[in-house]
C-alpha positions, -999 to 999 in steps of 0.1 A, spaced: -418 -456 -572 -441 -485 -565 -433 -520 -578 -453 -531 -608 -466 -567 -608 -478 -588 -637 -511 -605 -629 -516 -638 -647 -553 -635 -651 -577 -619 -676 -610 -614 -660 -644 -598 -667 -651 -597 -630 -635 -570 -608 -609 -579 -582 -584 -561 -560 -549 -569 -549 -527 -550 -524 -495 -558 -506 -514 -572 -477 -547 -585 -490 -567 -595 -521 -604 -599 -529 -621 -633 -530 -628 -629 -567 -590 -627 -573 -585 -660 -557 -613 -674 -577 -598 -662 -610 -563 -674 -601 -577 -708 -592 -594 -710 -626 -561 -699 -643 -540 -725 -625 -565 -753 -632 -566 -743 -668 -528 -743 -672 -525 -777 -653 -554 -796 -668 -561 -782 -703 -534 -792 -729 -524 -812 -759 -490 -825 -770 -482 -793 -789 -491 -769 -760 -481 -789 -729 -446 -774 -726 -457 -738 -728 -487 -743 -705 -467 -761 -678 -439 -735 -683 -463 -707 -676 -476 -726 -645 -440 -730 -632 -434 -693 -636 -463 -683 -614 -457 -711 -588 -444 -702 -554 -405 -704 -557 -402 -730 -529 -426 -753 -547 -411 -749 -582 -384 -777 -581 -408 -804 -569 -436 -792 -593 -411 -792 -622 -402 -829 -616 -439 -839 -616 -447 -818 -647 -416 -830 -667 -426 -866 -661 -461 -859 -673 -449 -840 -704 -431 -872 -716 -462 -894 -711 -485 -868 -727 -463 -867 -758 -457 -904 -759 -494 -913 -756 -507 -882 -776 -530 -872 -747 -552 -841 -749 -571 -829 -719 -597 -802 -712 -611 -793 -677 -645 -776 -675 -648 -761 -640 -685 -761 -628 -680 -751 -592 -653 -731 -575 -652 -728 -537 -626 -705 -521 -612 -699 -487 -593 -666 -488 -583 -668 -452 -562 -700 -459 -555 -692 -496 -572 -724 -508 -595 -731 -537 -615 -762 -547 -626 -767 -583 -651 -793 -593 -658 -800 -629 -657 -823 -659 -624 -836 -672 -624 -847 -708 -594 -865 -722 -584 -883 -754 -555 -904 -762 -543 -911 -797 -574 -895 -810 -598 -917 -791 -621 -900 -766 -620 -913 -730 -653 -912 -711 -655 -877 -693 -652 -879 -655 -662 -855 -628 -631 -845 -608 -623 -822 -579 -590 -804 -574 -576 -784 -544 -552 -757 -551 -532 -742 -522 -517 -708 -527 -491 -687 -508 -496 -649 -505 -466 -627 -500 -463 -590 -506 -492 -588 -531 -484 -620 -549 -507 -650 -549 -488 -681 -561 -498 -717 -563 -479 -741 -540 -498 -774 -545 -524 -788 -568 -540 -821 -559 -569 -842 -569 -594 -847 -541 -626 -867 -536 -654 -852 -557 -688 -847 -540 -704 -863 -571 -684 -895 -569 
């Protein structure tokens, strides 16, 4: 029997994944999902969202990512930070398993809105045996800044 894999995206667009390849639309959907888990949260949802992100992360990246996320969880709860990222543009490179998302980041702290800022993030993925997993997520220079 063939192995069954759970895919962490819900999508209205079609995509394909096999043991050795995937469609560009799958990388696009995974990038949006990872950005959503990483950048959209509030103090009540942060632990479950970051936990979901860690579960889909590349195993070799999980320990370092967990340290970063755990530190952020404490700050988010302490300062009562809420965040929403609205991706406006997604560029993908399926040869190198990289996505860049540009969009508006809206945050509030202790109920006070902070001026929205245009941000860009690069997400690097690993692809092994039909699984596309995030390895690194970093802020990069936005073309609008």
